[in-house]
N, CA, C and O atoms as a MOPAC input file, in Angstrom:
PM7 MOZYME 1SCF
protein

 N     32.74300 1    24.90900 1   -22.46300 1
 C     32.30400 1    25.56500 1   -21.16600 1
 C     31.78500 1    26.84400 1   -21.43400 1
 O     32.41800 1    27.61500 1   -22.15600 1
 N     30.63600 1    27.17900 1   -20.90300 1
 C     30.15400 1    28.53400 1   -21.09300 1
 C     30.12800 1    29.27100 1   -19.84300 1
 O     29.29500 1    28.99900 1   -18.97900 1
 N     31.03800 1    30.23700 1   -19.68800 1
 C     31.12600 1    31.02600 1   -18.49600 1
 C     29.75900 1    31.68700 1   -18.02900 1
 O     29.47300 1    31.80400 1   -16.83700 1
 N     28.94300 1    32.10800 1   -19.06100 1
 C     27.74300 1    32.77900 1   -18.81400 1
 C     26.63500 1    31.97900 1   -18.18600 1
 O     25.62100 1    32.49100 1   -17.71200 1
 N     26.90600 1    30.62400 1   -18.21400 1
 C     25.93400 1    29.73700 1   -17.63600 1
 C     26.14800 1    29.55800 1   -16.05900 1
 O     25.24800 1    29.07500 1   -15.37200 1
 N     27.33300 1    29.95100 1   -15.52400 1
 C     27.51800 1    29.95800 1   -14.14800 1
 C     26.67300 1    30.99800 1   -13.49700 1
 O     26.42900 1    32.07100 1   -14.04900 1
 N     26.19500 1    30.64300 1   -12.22100 1
 C     25.43100 1    31.49400 1   -11.32700 1
 C     26.27100 1    32.49600 1   -10.70500 1
 O     27.47000 1    32.21900 1   -10.70500 1
 N     25.92900 1    33.59900 1   -10.17200 1
 C     26.69700 1    34.64100 1    -9.67700 1
 C     27.63100 1    34.06700 1    -8.48000 1
 O     28.79100 1    34.47900 1    -8.47700 1
 N     27.24700 1    33.16700 1    -7.47300 1
 C     28.13200 1    32.69500 1    -6.46200 1
 C     29.27500 1    31.76800 1    -7.17200 1
 O     30.39500 1    31.74100 1    -6.66000 1
 N     29.03700 1    31.11900 1    -8.17900 1
 C     30.07500 1    30.33500 1    -8.90300 1
 C     31.06700 1    31.28300 1    -9.42800 1
 O     32.27500 1    31.18800 1    -9.21000 1
 N     30.45900 1    32.27900 1   -10.19000 1
 C     31.41300 1    33.32700 1   -10.79800 1
 C     32.31600 1    33.95100 1    -9.71200 1
 O     33.50300 1    34.15400 1    -9.97100 1
 N     31.82000 1    34.24900 1    -8.55600 1
 C     32.70300 1    34.84500 1    -7.58400 1
 C     33.67300 1    33.84500 1    -7.04100 1
 O     34.81500 1    34.14500 1    -6.69500 1
 N     33.16300 1    32.63600 1    -6.98200 1
 C     34.24900 1    31.52600 1    -6.52200 1
 C     35.47700 1    31.33400 1    -7.41100 1
 O     36.60100 1    31.08900 1    -6.97200 1
 N     35.15200 1    31.47100 1    -8.73100 1
 C     36.24800 1    31.38000 1    -9.83300 1
 C     37.09800 1    32.62800 1    -9.63600 1
 O     38.32600 1    32.54800 1    -9.62700 1
 N     36.40900 1    33.85600 1    -9.46800 1
 C     37.26600 1    35.16200 1    -9.37400 1
 C     38.27700 1    34.96800 1    -8.11900 1
 O     39.42700 1    35.40500 1    -8.14300 1
 N     37.79800 1    34.36100 1    -7.17300 1
 C     38.48400 1    34.27600 1    -5.90600 1
 C     39.78300 1    33.28400 1    -6.01700 1
 O     40.90600 1    33.57800 1    -5.60900 1
 N     39.40600 1    32.02500 1    -6.66000 1
 C     40.37300 1    30.91700 1    -6.59100 1
 C     41.14400 1    30.67300 1    -7.84500 1
 O     42.13600 1    29.94900 1    -7.77200 1
 N     40.80100 1    31.19100 1    -8.97100 1
 C     41.42600 1    30.92800 1   -10.16400 1
 C     42.73300 1    31.69400 1   -10.46100 1
 O     43.41900 1    31.43300 1   -11.44900 1
 N     43.04600 1    32.63900 1    -9.57100 1
 C     44.29300 1    33.41800 1    -9.73100 1
 C     44.50200 1    33.89300 1   -11.18900 1
 O     45.54000 1    33.63900 1   -11.80100 1
 N     43.49800 1    34.57500 1   -11.70800 1
 C     43.37400 1    35.16900 1   -12.97200 1
 C     44.39900 1    36.29900 1   -13.11200 1
 O     44.58300 1    37.08800 1   -12.18600 1
 N     45.08800 1    36.37900 1   -14.30900 1
 C     45.73000 1    37.64000 1   -14.48600 1
 C     44.71700 1    38.60000 1   -14.81100 1
 O     43.53200 1    38.30300 1   -14.96300 1
 N     45.26500 1    39.93200 1   -14.93400 1
 C     44.27100 1    41.01000 1   -15.09600 1
 C     43.55200 1    40.93100 1   -16.52900 1
 O     42.42100 1    41.37500 1   -16.72600 1
 N     44.33700 1    40.32100 1   -17.49300 1
 C     43.74700 1    40.13200 1   -18.85200 1
 C     42.78700 1    39.03900 1   -18.84300 1
 O     41.73200 1    39.09100 1   -19.47500 1
 N     43.19000 1    37.92800 1   -18.04200 1
 C     42.18700 1    36.69000 1   -17.97800 1
 C     40.97700 1    37.15300 1   -17.20200 1
 O     39.85900 1    36.79400 1   -17.57300 1
 N     41.13300 1    37.91500 1   -16.16500 1
 C     39.96000 1    38.46600 1   -15.38400 1
 C     39.04900 1    39.16700 1   -16.34600 1
 O     37.85300 1    38.87700 1   -16.34400 1
 N     39.53900 1    40.09600 1   -17.19500 1
 C     38.77600 1    40.96000 1   -18.10900 1
 C     38.06300 1    40.03800 1   -18.98100 1
 O     36.87500 1    40.29100 1   -19.18200 1
 N     38.59200 1    38.98200 1   -19.55200 1
 C     37.97400 1    38.16300 1   -20.47500 1
 C     36.93200 1    37.37700 1   -19.73600 1
 O     35.82000 1    37.24200 1   -20.24400 1
 N     37.21900 1    36.84500 1   -18.55900 1
 C     36.30700 1    36.14300 1   -17.68600 1
 C     34.97400 1    36.93800 1   -17.50800 1
 O     33.87600 1    36.45100 1   -17.77500 1
 N     35.16300 1    38.17900 1   -17.04300 1
 C     34.05100 1    39.01700 1   -16.81600 1
 C     33.33800 1    39.35300 1   -18.07200 1
 O     32.11200 1    39.40000 1   -17.97100 1
 N     33.80800 1    39.57400 1   -19.12700 1
 C     33.14900 1    39.74400 1   -20.56700 1
 C     32.30800 1    38.52500 1   -20.83300 1
 O     31.12100 1    38.60100 1   -21.14900 1
 N     32.94900 1    37.43800 1   -20.69700 1
 C     32.26400 1    36.17400 1   -21.14100 1
 C     31.06300 1    35.82300 1   -20.19000 1
 O     30.07000 1    35.19300 1   -20.55300 1
 N     31.27600 1    36.29900 1   -18.95600 1
 C     30.12000 1    36.07400 1   -17.98700 1
 C     28.99700 1    36.87200 1   -18.33400 1
 O     27.89600 1    36.54100 1   -17.89400 1
 N     29.12100 1    37.94700 1   -19.11100 1
 C     28.08900 1    38.88400 1   -19.60500 1
 C     27.68200 1    38.35000 1   -21.03000 1
 O     26.91000 1    39.04200 1   -21.69300 1
 N     28.12700 1    37.22700 1   -21.51300 1
 C     27.70700 1    36.65900 1   -22.70700 1
 C     28.29600 1    37.48300 1   -23.98000 1
 O     27.73800 1    37.41000 1   -25.07500 1
 N     29.36500 1    38.20700 1   -23.78100 1
 C     29.91600 1    38.83500 1   -24.86300 1
 C     30.86800 1    37.89000 1   -25.65300 1
 O     31.77000 1    37.25000 1   -25.11300 1
 N     30.55200 1    37.86300 1   -27.11400 1
 C     31.19400 1    36.89800 1   -27.85800 1
 C     32.68700 1    37.06800 1   -28.09000 1
 O     33.16200 1    38.20400 1   -28.08100 1
 N     33.35600 1    36.13700 1   -28.27100 1
 C     34.80200 1    36.19000 1   -28.36400 1
 C     35.31500 1    37.28000 1   -29.28400 1
 O     36.29900 1    37.93900 1   -28.94900 1
 N     34.65300 1    37.50600 1   -30.49400 1
 C     35.08800 1    38.44300 1   -31.36600 1
 C     34.85300 1    39.82400 1   -30.82500 1
 O     35.65400 1    40.70800 1   -31.13000 1
 N     33.80900 1    40.09500 1   -30.03600 1
 C     33.61800 1    41.34100 1   -29.54100 1
 C     34.61200 1    41.64800 1   -28.30300 1
 O     35.01100 1    42.78000 1   -28.03100 1
 N     34.96200 1    40.44900 1   -27.57700 1
 C     35.98900 1    40.65100 1   -26.46200 1
 C     37.29400 1    41.05600 1   -27.05300 1
 O     37.98700 1    41.89900 1   -26.48300 1
 N     37.68900 1    40.45300 1   -28.25300 1
 C     38.83800 1    40.89800 1   -28.83000 1
 C     38.95800 1    42.20600 1   -29.30000 1
 O     40.02400 1    42.82200 1   -29.31600 1
 N     37.69500 1    42.71700 1   -29.75000 1
 C     37.65600 1    44.16400 1   -30.03400 1
 C     37.86600 1    45.01000 1   -28.96100 1
 O     38.66900 1    45.94300 1   -28.99500 1
 N     37.01300 1    44.65500 1   -27.78100 1
 C     37.18600 1    45.54700 1   -26.50100 1
 C     38.42700 1    45.51600 1   -25.80200 1
 O     38.78000 1    46.42400 1   -25.05100 1
 N     39.16700 1    44.38400 1   -26.05600 1
 C     40.41900 1    44.29000 1   -25.35800 1
 C     41.55500 1    44.49800 1   -26.12700 1
 O     42.68800 1    44.25500 1   -25.71300 1
 N     41.25100 1    45.02600 1   -27.45300 1
 C     42.30300 1    45.48300 1   -28.51900 1
 C     43.37400 1    44.31900 1   -28.60700 1
 O     44.58200 1    44.48600 1   -28.43700 1
 N     42.74700 1    43.10200 1   -28.90000 1
 C     43.65500 1    41.88000 1   -29.16400 1
 C     43.13300 1    41.34900 1   -30.43400 1
 O     42.07600 1    41.71900 1   -30.94600 1
 N     44.01200 1    40.37400 1   -30.95900 1
 C     43.67400 1    39.60300 1   -32.12500 1
 C     42.82200 1    38.47400 1   -31.61900 1
 O     42.96100 1    38.04100 1   -30.47500 1
 N     41.82800 1    37.93600 1   -32.57500 1
 C     40.86900 1    36.88500 1   -32.12100 1
 C     41.76500 1    35.57300 1   -31.66900 1
 O     41.43800 1    34.85200 1   -30.72600 1
 N     42.79500 1    35.39500 1   -32.37700 1
 C     43.63700 1    34.12800 1   -31.95000 1
 C     44.22900 1    34.29900 1   -30.55200 1
 O     44.33000 1    33.33900 1   -29.78800 1
 N     44.61000 1    35.51000 1   -30.23500 1
 C     45.09300 1    35.68200 1   -29.03300 1
 C     43.93800 1    35.48300 1   -27.83400 1
 O     44.15500 1    34.88400 1   -26.78000 1
 N     42.76700 1    36.05600 1   -28.18000 1
 C     41.63800 1    35.86600 1   -27.16300 1
 C     41.30500 1    34.35600 1   -27.14800 1
 O     40.98700 1    33.84800 1   -26.07200 1
 N     41.35600 1    33.63400 1   -28.22900 1
 C     41.08100 1    32.19200 1   -28.08800 1
 C     42.01500 1    31.49100 1   -27.27800 1
 O     41.62300 1    30.59900 1   -26.52400 1
 N     43.35900 1    31.84900 1   -27.37200 1
 C     44.27400 1    31.19000 1   -26.45800 1
 C     44.04000 1    31.53700 1   -24.98900 1
 O     44.14700 1    30.68700 1   -24.10500 1
 N     43.73000 1    32.76200 1   -24.76400 1
 C     43.53300 1    33.30600 1   -23.52100 1
 C     42.18900 1    32.51200 1   -22.96700 1
 O     42.17800 1    32.09300 1   -21.81000 1
 N     41.25600 1    32.35900 1   -23.69400 1
 C     40.02200 1    31.68800 1   -23.21600 1
 C     40.36400 1    30.23200 1   -22.88100 1
 O     39.80700 1    29.69700 1   -21.92200 1
 N     41.19900 1    29.61000 1   -23.58000 1
 C     41.63300 1    28.14700 1   -23.22800 1
 C     42.24500 1    28.18800 1   -21.81900 1
 O     41.93800 1    27.37600 1   -20.94600 1
 N     43.17700 1    29.23600 1   -21.64500 1
 C     43.95400 1    29.32100 1   -20.36400 1
 C     42.83000 1    29.53200 1   -19.18800 1
 O     42.82300 1    28.86700 1   -18.15200 1
 N     41.91000 1    30.53100 1   -19.49700 1
 C     40.77600 1    30.71600 1   -18.39700 1
 C     40.00800 1    29.48400 1   -18.15700 1
 O     39.72600 1    29.22900 1   -16.98600 1
 N     39.59400 1    28.60800 1   -19.17000 1
 C     38.94900 1    27.50200 1   -19.02900 1
 C     39.67800 1    26.42100 1   -18.23500 1
 O     39.11100 1    25.71200 1   -17.40400 1
 N     41.08800 1    26.33600 1   -18.57400 1
 C     41.85700 1    25.42800 1   -17.72100 1
 C     41.84600 1    25.69400 1   -16.27600 1
 O     41.68700 1    24.82000 1   -15.42400 1
 N     42.05300 1    27.16400 1   -16.00200 1
 C     41.97100 1    27.36200 1   -14.52600 1
 C     40.69900 1    27.21000 1   -13.93100 1
 O     40.63100 1    26.92600 1   -12.73500 1
 N     39.59600 1    27.37800 1   -14.67400 1
 C     38.31700 1    27.01800 1   -13.99300 1
 C     38.18300 1    25.52300 1   -13.73100 1
 O     37.69100 1    25.10800 1   -12.68200 1
 N     38.63100 1    24.71100 1   -14.70800 1
 C     38.53000 1    23.25900 1   -14.55700 1
 C     39.30000 1    22.78300 1   -13.26100 1
 O     38.87300 1    21.96400 1   -12.44700 1
 N     40.52700 1    23.45200 1   -13.21500 1
 C     41.41400 1    23.05800 1   -12.11900 1
 C     40.93500 1    23.42300 1   -10.79700 1
 O     41.13000 1    22.72700 1    -9.80000 1
 N     40.22100 1    24.67000 1   -10.80600 1
 C     39.68500 1    25.11200 1    -9.43100 1
 C     38.38100 1    24.43100 1    -9.11800 1
 O     37.93100 1    24.56100 1    -7.97900 1
 N     37.74700 1    23.73900 1    -9.98200 1
 C     36.48100 1    23.36700 1    -9.67700 1
 C     36.52500 1    22.02500 1    -8.81700 1
 O     36.92600 1    20.95900 1    -9.28400 1
 N     36.07400 1    22.18900 1    -7.52500 1
 C     35.89400 1    21.04700 1    -6.58200 1
 C     34.57500 1    21.44700 1    -5.99700 1
 O     34.44600 1    22.36500 1    -5.18700 1
 N     33.56000 1    20.66500 1    -6.47800 1
 C     32.25900 1    20.92300 1    -5.98700 1
 C     32.04100 1    20.99800 1    -4.54900 1
 O     31.31200 1    21.89300 1    -4.12400 1
 N     32.61800 1    20.11600 1    -3.69400 1
 C     32.49400 1    20.26500 1    -2.31000 1
 C     33.15900 1    21.50600 1    -1.75600 1
 O     32.63700 1    22.08300 1    -0.80200 1
 N     34.26500 1    21.94500 1    -2.29200 1
 C     35.05500 1    23.13300 1    -1.76700 1
 C     34.21600 1    24.33000 1    -2.24200 1
 O     34.00600 1    25.29000 1    -1.50100 1
 N     33.73300 1    24.24800 1    -3.52100 1
 C     32.92500 1    25.40600 1    -3.92800 1
 C     31.57400 1    25.64800 1    -3.19400 1
 O     31.25400 1    26.79500 1    -2.88600 1
 N     30.78100 1    24.58700 1    -2.91100 1
 C     29.59400 1    24.72800 1    -2.04700 1
 C     29.86600 1    25.23100 1    -0.73700 1
 O     29.11600 1    26.07100 1    -0.24100 1
 N     31.05700 1    24.71500 1    -0.01400 1
 C     31.30700 1    25.20500 1     1.20600 1
 C     31.72200 1    26.59700 1     1.18600 1
 O     31.36200 1    27.30900 1     2.12300 1
 N     32.46300 1    27.11000 1     0.20400 1
 C     32.78400 1    28.52300 1     0.07500 1
 C     31.56200 1    29.35700 1    -0.12900 1
 O     31.34200 1    30.34400 1     0.57400 1
 N     30.79800 1    28.98100 1    -1.04800 1
 C     29.51600 1    29.69500 1    -1.28400 1
 C     28.73800 1    29.89200 1    -0.08200 1
 O     28.36700 1    31.01200 1     0.26700 1
 N     28.45100 1    28.71200 1     0.63500 1
 C     27.73700 1    28.80200 1     1.84100 1
 C     28.32300 1    29.70100 1     2.96900 1
 O     27.64700 1    30.54200 1     3.56200 1
 N     29.68400 1    29.44300 1     3.22400 1
 C     30.31700 1    30.12900 1     4.30000 1
 C     30.72400 1    31.64400 1     4.05100 1
 O     30.64500 1    32.50000 1     4.93200 1
 N     31.11300 1    31.85500 1     2.91400 1
 C     31.70000 1    33.20800 1     2.59700 1
 C     30.82000 1    33.98900 1     1.61500 1
 O     30.52100 1    35.14100 1     1.93100 1
 N     30.39000 1    33.50200 1     0.49900 1
 C     29.55800 1    34.35400 1    -0.41700 1
 C     28.31400 1    34.91700 1     0.18600 1
 O     28.06700 1    36.12300 1     0.17600 1
 N     27.45500 1    33.91200 1     0.76900 1
 C     26.21300 1    34.28000 1     1.32500 1
 C     26.45600 1    35.23600 1     2.60700 1
 O     25.68600 1    36.16100 1     2.86300 1
 N     27.51700 1    34.95200 1     3.33800 1
 C     27.76000 1    35.78200 1     4.49200 1
 C     28.06600 1    37.19900 1     4.16700 1
 O     27.70500 1    38.12600 1     4.89200 1
 N     28.76800 1    37.35800 1     3.01700 1
 C     29.13700 1    38.78600 1     2.53500 1
 C     27.78700 1    39.43200 1     2.16900 1
 O     27.57600 1    40.58900 1     2.53300 1
 N     26.83300 1    38.73000 1     1.44900 1
 C     25.45700 1    39.33500 1     1.21000 1
 C     24.72100 1    39.66100 1     2.36200 1
 O     24.17200 1    40.76200 1     2.39600 1
 N     24.61200 1    38.84600 1     3.36300 1
 C     23.95800 1    39.07200 1     4.49900 1
 C     24.46300 1    40.30000 1     5.28300 1
 O     23.67300 1    41.07600 1     5.82000 1
 N     25.80200 1    40.45600 1     5.33400 1
 C     26.31000 1    41.55400 1     5.95900 1
 C     26.17200 1    42.92400 1     5.29600 1
 O     26.06900 1    43.96100 1     5.95100 1
 N     26.17500 1    42.87100 1     3.92100 1
 C     25.98700 1    44.01800 1     3.16900 1
 C     24.89400 1    44.81700 1     3.27500 1
 O     24.79400 1    45.82300 1     2.57200 1

């Protein structure tokens, strides 16, 4: 799963519903910007093996949160509404 392949509304959905820890959120955001795992480890001051384990946890949360119907409803009702109001 490549986080950087998600479009912005999908990224926002996962940020909202995956209940990421602070560290998981940091990795998620770095990966959304196509930062390689090795560079993530460097930026987050972690060992690469720790980052790989963290990446697995993030991916599991994404898979668990993925419900296409729920995601589409949220994007249409919440995400786009925020943009229109802004």
